[in-house]
C-alpha positions, 0 to 999 in steps of 0.5 A, spaced: 162 717 901 169 720 903 175 717 903 182 721 906 188 718 903 195 719 906 200 720 902 208 720 901 213 720 896 220 717 894 226 719 890 230 713 886 235 713 882 232 709 875 236 707 869 233 709 863 238 707 858 243 701 857 246 700 850 252 700 846 255 702 840 261 701 836 266 706 834 271 705 828 279 706 829 282 708 823 288 712 822 294 713 817 300 717 820 308 718 819 312 717 824 315 724 827 323 725 825 325 724 833 322 717 832 327 712 829 325 707 823 320 701 824 324 695 823 318 690 826 311 692 829 310 688 836 304 691 838 299 697 837 295 699 844 288 703 843 286 707 849 280 711 848 279 716 853 272 719 853 272 727 855 265 729 853 258 725 855 252 729 856 245 729 854 243 733 848 236 733 846 234 726 844 241 723 844 247 722 848 253 725 845 260 722 847 266 725 845 273 723 846 280 721 844 283 715 842 291 714 844 294 710 839 301 706 842 305 703 837 310 699 840 316 697 835 323 694 834 327 700 831 330 698 824 335 703 822 342 702 820 346 701 826 341 701 831 341 696 837 334 693 835 331 697 842 324 697 843 321 704 841 313 707 842 310 712 837 304 716 840 298 719 836 291 721 838 285 720 834 278 724 836 272 720 836 265 723 837 258 719 837 251 720 837 247 715 841 238 715 841 236 717 848 229 718 847 226 721 854 233 721 858 232 729 858 238 734 860 238 732 867 240 725 866 247 723 868 251 719 863 256 713 864 260 711 859 266 705 859 270 703 853 272 696 851 277 695 845 275 689 841 281 689 836 286 693 832 290 691 826 297 695 825 301 694 819 307 698 817 307 701 810 314 703 810 319 704 815 316 711 817 309 710 816 303 707 820 296 704 818 292 702 823 284 699 823 280 697 829 274 698 833 272 699 840 265 698 844 261 704 847 258 702 854 253 707 855 248 708 861 243 714 863 240 715 870 235 720 872 232 721 879 225 719 879 220 722 885 214 716 886 208 718 890 206 713 894 200 712 898 201 710 906 194 710 908 187 711 907 181 713 912 173 713 911 168 709 907 170 703 910 177 703 907 182 698 910 189 697 908 194 693 908 201 697 909 208 694 909 214 698 911 219 698 906 226 700 907 229 704 901 235 708 900 232 715 897 237 718 892 240 724 895 244 726 888 250 724 884 256 727 882 260 726 876 267 729 877 273 729 872 279 732 875 287 732 873 292 729 878 298 733 876 306 732 879 312 734 877 317 728 878 324 726 877 328 719 876 331 716 882 339 717 883 342 712 879 337 711 873 339 713 866 336 719 863 330 718 858 330 717 851 322 716 850 317 713 854 314 706 851 308 705 857 305 709 862 299 706 866 295 709 873 291 707 878 287 711 883 286 709 889 280 712 893 282 712 901 277 716 903 270 719 900 267 724 906 260 727 906 259 734 909 254 740 907 253 740 900 260 737 898 264 731 898 271 730 900 275 725 896 282 723 898 286 718 895 292 716 891 294 716 884 300 710 883 303 712 876 308 706 872 312 709 867 317 705 863 322 708 859 327 706 853 334 709 854 340 711 849 345 707 853 342 700 854 338 695 850 333 694 857 327 699 858 327 702 865 321 703 869 319 708 875 313 707 880 310 713 883 305 714 888 301 722 888 297 723 893 291 728 892 284 731 895 278 733 891 273 737 894 267 736 890 260 739 890 253 735 890 247 739 893 243 736 898 248 731 901 250 732 909 254 727 913 248 722 914 248 720 907 251 713 905 256 714 898 257 709 893 264 712 890 267 709 884 274 713 881 278 711 876 284 713 871 282 715 864 288 717 861 295 719 862 300 724 859 308 725 860 311 731 858 318 730 859 323 735 862 331 736 862 335 738 869 340 742 869 345 738 866 340 738 860 338 730 861 331 728 861 331 726 868 325 730 870 317 729 867 310 732 868 305 727 869 298 729 868 293 723 870 286 724 868 281 721 873 274 721 874 270 720 880 263 718 880 259 718 887 252 716 888 249 719 895 243 715 899 239 717 905 237 711 909 228 711 910 223 707 911 216 708 908 209 705 910 207 703 903 200 700 902 200 694 897 193 692 898 186 695 900 178 694 900 172 697 902 166 693 907 162 699 904 163 699 897 167 697 891 174 700 891 177 702 884 185 701 885 191 704 881 197 700 882 204 701 880 211 696 881 217 700 884 224 698 885 225 699 892 233 698 893 238 699 899 245 700 898 248 695 902 255 698 902 262 696 898 265 689 898 272 689 895 278 684 895 284 680 891 285 674 887 291 672 884 291 670 876 295 668 871 298 664 865 303 661 861 306 665 855 309 661 850 313 662 843 317 657 839 324 661 839 329 661 845 328 668 850 333 671 853 330 676 857 323 680 858 323 687 857 317 689 860 311 686 862 303 688 864 296 685 865 290 689 864 282 687 866 278 686 860 271 684 863 268 684 870 262 682 873 259 679 879 252 676 882 250 674 889 250 666 890 247 663 896 249 669 900 256 670 897 259 675 892 261 671 886 266 676 882 268 673 875 272 676 870 278 676 864 285 679 864 290 680 858 297 678 860 302 681 855 310 681 855 315 684 850 321 679 850 328 679 847 330 672 843 336 669 843 338 672 836 336 679 838 330 680 835 324 682 840 317 679 840 310 681 843 306 675 847 300 675 849 294 671 852 287 671 855 286 669 862 280 668 867 280 670 874 275 669 879 273 670 887 268 669 892 267 673 898 262 674 904 256 680 902 257 686 906 254 685 913 246 686 914 244 682 907 240 676 908 242 670 904 235 670 900 235 678 899 236 679 891 242 683 890 245 686 884 253 688 884 256 693 880 263 691 880 270 695 878 277 691 877 284 693 876 291 689 876 294 692 882 301 688 880 304 684 875 310 679 876 314 675 871 319 669 871 322 665 865 320 659 865 324 654 861 328 656 854 321 659 851 316 661 856 314 666 860 310 665 867 306 671 869 302 672 875 298 678 876 294 680 883 287 683 881 283 688 886 276 689 886 271 693 888 263 691 888 258 696 890 252 691 892 245 693 892 239 689 895 231 690 894 226 687 891 220 689 886 214 692 890 206 692 887 204 699 891 197 702 890 197 709 887 190 711 888 184 709 892 177 711 889 170 708 892 165 707 887 159 710 891 154 707 885 157 699 887 155 699 895 156 692 898 149 690 902 150 686 909 143 683 908 146 679 903 151 675 908 149 670 913 150 673 920 155 667 922 160 663 917 164 657 919 171 657 914 175 652 914 183 655 914 189 652 911 196 653 914 199 659 912 193 662 910 193 670 912 187 673 915 187 679 910 186 674 905 180 671 908 177 678 911 177 681 904 173 675 901 168 675 907 168 683 907 170 684 914 176 686 918 183 682 920 181 685 927 175 682 928 177 675 926 182 675 931 178 677 936 172 672 934 177 666 934 182 668 940 188 669 934 195 673 936 198 673 929 196 675 922 198 668 919 195 661 921 201 657 923 195 650 922 189 648 919 183 650 923 176 652 923 175 660 924 168 663 926 167 670 921 161 674 923 158 679 919 161 686 920 
């Protein structure tokens, strides 16, 4: 009894590891000679930057550098209580168990700073303790063999066309955006950099044969102190870039899920012809993570039976997803920073996203997150103070076109602060407002139970003598003919022909005539 199987395959991207690991931050160091003495520490910022993430044997190896920015009020005799910054780099390494990932796994990792405590043990020495959390994911491409049909041995199959995005590949590319920059005319020379931040804006990500073209711009903000004034100065630069990224198998028919972000900023000061620090070399470490998909539709056997014998079926659940597109938007958020002392001016202000997530609700994309609003202010008595507050933000947007309201969706969300403004509100309050920009990659799909093996059991043949020639069956509204045909060992086509039906699901209760096959 021969049964010919028609099979196919689909390549899917599957997450095999999703875990977190805490990493300590412990450092003790002396200020370099060019830094003034510490009067009072205002803020210590820990900025971890991952440089290596890879599968090695049965573990994932993570390496990187934590940049520690100690922002303080200078305390040397005769100083003007100006704001200064001392930077120190602390390497870190972690090994995370990852049995079964394999050398070909693609690893993504993010960091979330949990806390940082900083104290000055003297005017020249700093002691720092803290921790940050590594959020690590690993994914692999897996090929699933599925049955799309069967012929012979009286086998009948219930086949469903499944729309799925076949995984075409993933590229993770680290690159550096470098540029020689100058201060704008009229700006005073740089004494030292207090804060530098960068964001990456992707303008275009285009696939060609086995390559990706990534076009964008890095928006860089540099806040610095001078030797001539007590208030920090700031500059903003827009640096365009183009990157060619290798990705075997990709072409212009592929859909791309592209995310890019700045990981670290290095500013090196340069003198001009007058010997003043009016030039700077900016090196922005960035990373692009691009997943490519190819749209396809596969006929998949969901169920099977034979009118001649019993079948041995093997089933497997697979998640068939489609990349529905990226949904972006902006929202405003902010908060009020307060201090019991009178504020004379705001020296610096910034905002940073600390968490963000998204989910589909009622056909809409709901984005929720938190940001930290931060400010350094000068008080009426000349002292400086650091203020911060955690503020929630949320946004509601439509899902990408073509996403049905009932579809099961998941979202991978990135968010960053686009701009930040502050105003003095009364004598001791700072009103902070930030425009947050988010991008959500939307995936829709479902888990499908697929038949992966069909084997006729010749030892358990079905005998037509056990069945009456005609059965009258009372069917309920909504009942499917497939279930009825399987129960009475006939075919859907026979039931439709005997009862003059034009659909495989009954719209109302009725009596059916079922003849023996």
